[in-house]
Every structure is written in structure tokens, then in C-alpha cells.
C-alpha positions in Angstrom: 16.7 -0.7 8.6 16.0 -1.4 5.2 12.7 -3.1 3.8 11.7 -3.0 0.5 8.5 -0.7 -0.7 6.1 -2.3 -3.0 3.0 -0.6 -4.4 0.6 -1.3 -6.5 -2.4 0.7 -9.0 -2.9 4.2 -8.5 0.3 4.4 -6.0 2.8 2.7 -8.6 1.6 5.4 -10.9 1.6 8.1 -7.8 5.0 7.2 -7.1 7.1 6.1 -11.1 8.3 2.7 -9.6 6.9 -0.6 -8.1 9.3 -1.0 -5.7 11.4 0.9 -4.0 14.7 0.2 -1.4 14.6 2.4 1.5 15.9 2.7 5.2 13.2 3.7 8.0 14.8 4.3 12.0 14.6 0.9 14.0 10.8 0.5 15.7 9.0 1.7 13.2 5.6 0.6 11.9 4.1 0.4 9.0 3.2 3.6 9.0 6.5 5.2 8.7 7.5 3.2 5.9 3.8 4.6 4.8 5.5 8.7 6.0 8.7 7.6 4.7 7.6 6.7 0.6 5.0 10.1 1.4 7.9 12.6 2.2 9.8 11.0 -1.3 6.6 11.1 -3.0 4.3 13.5 -2.1 1.4 12.9 -4.5 0.9 9.9 -2.8 -0.3 12.1 0.9 -4.3 12.4 -0.5 -4.6 7.9 -0.3 -3.3 7.6 3.6 -6.8 8.0 5.0 -7.4 4.5 1.8 -4.3 3.0 1.3 -4.4 -0.7 2.7 -1.0 -2.4 4.1 1.2 -5.8 4.0 3.9 -7.1 5.4 5.5 -9.7 3.9 2.6 -10.8 1.8 0.0 -10.7 5.0 -2.3 -8.0 5.4 -1.4 -5.9 7.9 -2.3 -2.8 10.3 -0.8 0.7 10.5 0.6 0.3 13.7 2.6 -3.6 12.4 6.1 -3.9 13.3 9.2 -3.8 11.1 11.7 -5.8 11.1 15.2 -5.7 8.5 14.8 -6.8 5.2 10.6 -6.9 5.6 8.9 -6.5 2.5 5.9 -3.9 3.0 3.6 -2.8 0.1 0.7 -0.8 0.0 -2.2 -1.0 -2.0 -5.4 1.3 -2.7 -8.8 0.5 -2.6 -10.2 -1.9 -4.6 -13.4 -0.9 -6.5 -15.6 -3.8 -8.0 -17.2 -4.9 -10.7 -19.7 -6.7 -11.9 -19.5 -10.2 -12.8 -20.1 -11.8 -16.4 -23.0 -11.8 -17.2 -24.5 -9.9 -14.4 -27.9 -7.3 -15.8 -26.4 -4.4 -14.3 -29.7 -2.9 -14.2 -30.8 -5.8 -11.1 -29.1 -5.9 -8.2 -27.2 -9.2 -6.8 -29.4 -11.5 -5.2 
């Protein structure tokens, strides 16, 4: 079945694309889509334990079932920053 894969931030950079279309077997899960992606872009493999996924714009677990025409997005971990005006020397209250 055909799915659209969207990639963000570092994952997009490593794959050299922000969107890909691929074929995965019927009954595939989000994890299977990740495996399909890593087969084509091995540099992504190092991020497998920390990547988040979304299925049709809703956060999803790696064991979520994928259907024909679905959009699966993979996002690397997001690091926090500090708020404007926040003194970086003191912890937030």
C-alpha cells in the first residue's frame, strides 16, 4: 500500500527530502514505515530510538496500524530553549 512519509528537522536533512512516497505491505505499522525509510536512508538509523511519529497529523505509537494513503511523519526529539527575558543563570520558578 502507498503511504506518504514526512520528515522534519535533522531527519529531513539526513534524507535530503521533506516528503517521500513509498510502498509498504498491507498490515504495516508505523515501525514498518520507519524500517522502509531506514533501508533507503541508512543515516537515519541512529535516530530510531528517539524519533517520534505522527499518523495523519496525530501523534502515534510505532505499533499503530497504517492504511493505504496515510501520511506518516517522523520527528526528531525537540530540545527546549529559554523564554524571552528569562535569566539563563536562574532556574524557572
